[in-house]
N, C-alpha and C positions, 0 to 999 in steps of 0.2 A: 426722452432726455434722462428721466430718472434711471432707466435701465443702463444708459450709457455711463452716467456718473458712477453708478454702482459697479459697472464692469471695470471702469478706470481705477477706482479705489481698490478693487480686488486684485487687479494686475500689479498695483503698487505693493500691496501686501505680499503678493507672490514673489515679487523681486526681493523684497526685504527678507522673506523667509528663505529664499534660495541663497542670498548673501550670508545670512546668519548660519545656514547649514554649512556653507563653504568654510566659514571661519571656524566653526566647531570641528569640521573634518580636518582642517589644516592643523588646529591645535592638537587634536587626537593623534594625527600622524606624527607630529613632532614629539609627542609624549611616547609614542610607540617605537620611535627610532632607537636603535641600540646606542647606549651611552659609550662613547669611545674615550678611553683614557689616553693620556699623553704617551708617546712612544717610550718604551723602556730605554734608559740611558745606560751606557757602559763606558767605563774609563779604563784604559790600558796604562799600566804603570810598570816601568822597568827600573830596577835599582840593585843595590848590593848591600850585604850585611858583613861588617867586619867583626869577627869573633875574637875574643880573648879568653883563653883558658888559664885561670890562676892555679889550677890543680896540676896541669902538665907544664913542665918547664923545659926550655931548650938547653943546649950545652953551656950557655953562659949564665944560666940560672934565671933568665927572664921568662915571663909568661909566654906561652906559644900563641901565635896569632895566625888567622887565615881569613880569607874573604871568599864569599860565594855569591853568584848573581841570582836574581829572581825576576820573574815577570808575573804581574797580577792583572787579571781582567775582573773589574769590580762592577757588580750590579746590585740592585736592592734585594733580589731573590735568588741569585745564583752568582757563582764566581769560579775562577780557574787560576791556579798558581803553578808555575813551572820553576824548578830550581835545579842547580847542580851542587847540592850540599854534599852528596857523595862524590868523591874525587874521580870516579870512573863510570858514573851512571847518570842518567837523566830521569828525573821524576816529574810527574804531572798530577795535579789534584784538581778535581772538578766537583762542584756541588750543584745539583739540579733542583734543589728545593726540598728534596726528601732524603737522598743518599749522597754520600761522598764516595767518589771513585778515585782510586790511587793507582797509578801505573808506574812501573819501575823497569828500566831497560839499561843493560850495560852497553856503553858506547865506546869504550876503549879498554885496552889491556889493564889489568890490575896494577896499580902503582902505589907508592908510599904516600902517606898524607900526615900532616901534623896531628890533627885530631878532627873528628867529625864523622868518620865512617867510611866504609869501603864495601863495595859489592863484589864479593869474591866468587867468581865462577871460572872454571878452567875446563877445557881450553876455550879461549875467547871465540875462535872461529866457529865453534859449535853452538854458541849461545847468542851470537850477535843478532840473530833473527828471532829471538825469543822476547816476550814481554809478559810480565805478571801484573794482573789487575785485581785489586781488592775492591769489593763493594761493601760499604759500611753504612748502615742506617745511622742518621745523625740529625737530630732536631736542631734547627737553627744554623746548621752548617759548620759545627765544630769539627775540624779535620781529624782529631784524634791521632795525630802523627807525632813526629819528632821535632827537634829544634828547627830543622831546615824549613819546614812549612809553618810551624806554629808561630814563629816570630813575625814573618810577613803577613800571615793571616790576622794576627792580633792588630797589627798596624793598619791594615787596609780592608779587611773582609769580615771583621768580627761584629759589625753593628747589629745585624739581625739577632745573633745569639745573645749579645749583651742585653738586649731588650726583653728577653724571655723572663717570665716570672720564676723565681727560685732557681735560677741557673747557677752553676758552680764553675768557676774558671779554673781549669787544671793548670798545673805548673808548665809554662810554655817551653822551658828548656828540658823537659822530660820527654821520654818516649811514652806518651800518655797511656796507651792501651796496655802496655806491659810494665809500667812503673808502679811499684807498690806505693799506694797512697797518693797518686797523682792528683786525685780530686779531694785531697785532705786539707784544703786551705780556704779560709774565709777571705773576703776581698773588700777593698774600698776603692771604688772606681768613679772617676769624673769623666762624663761624656761631653763631646763637642755639641753645642747647642745649634744644630742645623738639621736638615731633612734626613741626612744619612746617619749621623750620630756615632762616629767612631770614638774610641777612647782618647782622652787627653792625658790622663794619668791612671795607673792601676797599681795597687799594692796588694800583695798576697801575704796572709799571716797564718801561722800554724794554728790548727784547731783539732783538739782531741776528738771532738764529736764528728767532724767531717772526715777525719782520718779513719775512724772506725767504720763509718757508713760507706766510705769509698770502696771497701771490699765487697759490698753488695751492689755496687753500681753495674748495671748491665752493659755499659759501654766498655768496661774493663774485661780483659781476657781472664776471667775468674778461674778457669780450669788449668792455668799454667801452674806447675808444681810449686814454684817459689811463691806465687801469690796465695795458693792454697795453704802453704806452710806458714806464711806470715799472718794469714787470717785466723790461725789458731790463737794468736795473742796480738790482737790489733791495737797495740799501744805505740804511739809514735816516739815516745821518749823525750818529747819537748813540751814545755808548758805552752798554754795558749798565748797568742798575741805577738809571737816573734816574727819579725819581718823576714820573709823568704824570697820575695821577688818584687822588683820595682820597675815600672815602665813609665816613660814620659816623652812627650813631644818637645823637641827643642826648637823646631821651626816648622811652619806650615804653609801650604799653598791652597788656592781656591780654584776649582775646576767644575764647570756645570752647576755652580752653586753649592758644591760639596767641598768640605774642608778635608784635606789630606795632609799627613805629615810629610814634609820634605826632608826632615831629619829627626830621628828618634833614637833613644837609647834604652837599654834594659839591662838588668843585673840580677843574677840569682845568688843568694847568700847561703852560707852554712856556718854552723858553730864548730870551732876547732876543739881540740882535746881539752883546752882550758876554758871552754864555754865563751870564747870571744868570737863575735860575729865577724866574718870576713867574706869577701866576694869569691864566688866559685867560677861562674861564667858570666862574661859581659858581652854585649853586642851593641854596635852602632849602625843604624840603617840610614841609607841615603838614597834619595830618588835621583835617577839619571835622566829620565824622560817621562812625560805624562801627556796623553793625547786621548782623543775620542776612540773608543774601541768597538769592535763588533761583538755580537753575542758569543759567549764562550762555547767552544766545542767540547764534546766528551773526549775521553782518553783512549777509546778503543782504536786499534790499528789492525783491521782485518787482513792486511797484507803480511802480518807477522804471525808467529805461532803464539796464540794467546792462551795463557793459563789463568783461570779465574778463581780467586779465593773469595767465596760469597758468604759474608757474615750476616746476610738476611736470614739464613737458615741456622737456627741455634736452638738448643734444648736447655731449659732452665734447670732440669733435674739430673741430666746426664752430662758428662764431660764432653759436650759437643758445642763448639763456638761457631762452626761454619763448615762448609763443604768446599771442595775444589773440583774443577772440571775443565775441560778444553772447550774453547769457543772458536769455531772455524767460520771464516768468511762472514762475520757479523760485526756491525758497528754499534749495536745496541745490546743492553743487558736483557736476558730472557726474563719473563715475568716470574714472580715468586710462585705462582700456581702452575708452572710448567710441569706436566706429568712426569717427564723423565727426571727432572731435578727432585721432585717430591719422592719418587721411588728411591733415588740415590740417598736422599736425606734420611728416609726411613731405615734404609739398610745401615747407614752410619750409626744411627741411634741404636738400632738393634745390636750391632756389633759392640758398641760401647756398653750396652746393658749386659751383654754376655761377658765382656771383659771385666766389667765391674763386679759381676757375680762371682766370676772365677777368682778375682783378687780378694773378694771378701771371704770366699771359702778357704783360700790359702792363709789369709790373716787369722781366721777362726781356727784353722788347723794348727798354725804356729802357736796361737794363744793356748789352745788345749794341750799342745805338747809341752809348753812351758809349765802349765799347771800340773801336768802329769809327771814331769821330770822328777820332782822330789819323791813321789810315790814309787816310781820305777827304781830310783836309787835305793830307796828303803827296802823294797822287795829284793833287789840284787844283793844288798848288804845282808839281809836275813838269810838269803839262800847261801851266801858264802859262809856265814856263821854256822849254818846247819851242816854244810859239807865239811867244814873244818872240825866240828864236833863229832861227826860220824867217822871221820878219818882217825881222830884221836881215840875214839871208842874202839875202833877196829884194832889199833895198835895195842891198846890195853888188853884186849881179849887174847891177843897172840902171846902176851907175856903171862 
C-alpha cells in the first residue's frame, strides 16, 4: 500500500511538472514570436495650388496667376509627389527613407506660360521617350526642389523632417539647391498635435548667421559659379528677424487619425527699394480628394531612355557635385559601391583636379604677368631712351 500511495503521489507531481513545463514553454514561445507592428498606412491626396506672382503683372497691371495640380501619397517614412508645375512637363518626386528621387519628362510641345517654368527641348518628337532622374541624398525627406514640389511637401509630407533636431527649413518658394542663401532663415513653427505632426503654422525670418552658414551646406550645389561668387562675401544685406515667409492652415480634415490641411495658404515677402515689406509670391492650396493609398512607387521608367544625375557621388574638395550616366532596363537605382560608377566618379574627380590645376596655373601666370608688366614697360622705356640717345649722338658726330 505504501508503495502504491508513493507511486500515486509521484504521478501527480509528474503531471504538475509536465503542466508547468507546458506553461513555461508556451510563455517562452510567445516571447520569442516576432513582434508585428501595425501595417503601414498611406494616404493619397489630390489637390491644386493657385499661385499669385506680385512681381510679374499682366497687361492690365494685375498680378499674374496660375494653378497647377498635384498628387501626394503620404506615409510616415516615405512619400511621393507628382505635379505639373512646368507647363509642358510632368515631374515626380519619391522619398524612400534615405534618398529623394526626382524624375522629369516632357509630355507636350513647348508652350507659353504666365510664370512658373518651362522645360524647353526641341524637337519634341526626339525627346518624348526620354526621362531624367536625379538621385539626391536627403535626411528626413526634404525634397530640395522648387516651388512646385516644396509647397505641397510642406503641407502634407514634411512631418518627419520637421521633427529632426537642428533642422533648417529652406525657403519653400525658392529653387533650394541653386538658390543663394535658401537655408538662411530661422523659423517659428507650430505643429499639429497628432501622430503625424504636420505644420499648423510656419514663419521664416532673416538670419545673418544662417545665411552665412548656408553656403557651407552640403545640400546646396556649392560649386555653381554664382554661389561660389556670393560665398566670397556672405552677407545677406538684411537685419535679423524680418519676416520672409508665412504658412498657415485655414481648414483641416481628419483621415486615419491624421490631420491634413484641406485648405492652406503661404506667402513669400521681400523689401522694396524703400525698405517696405510687400508680398512677392502667394499660394492657396486646396484638397480635391483624399483616400486610402497604396505604398508609393519609385520614379524609374525602364521603358524610356533614362538619364541619371546621381548626387550621391560628390567630392567636398573638388568641384564635383555628382555624376551622370544612362540606366537601361532597370527600375532601381544602382548601389553606391557599383564598381562601374566608382570608376566613373574617380575619372570625373581626376578630370576636375587637372582642370583646377590648369586654371590655377593660368591664374598664376596672369598674376605674374600683371606684376611683371610695369617692369617690362620700364625696360622698354629705358631701351627707347637709349636708342634715342644713341641716334642723337650719331647725328652730332656727323656734324
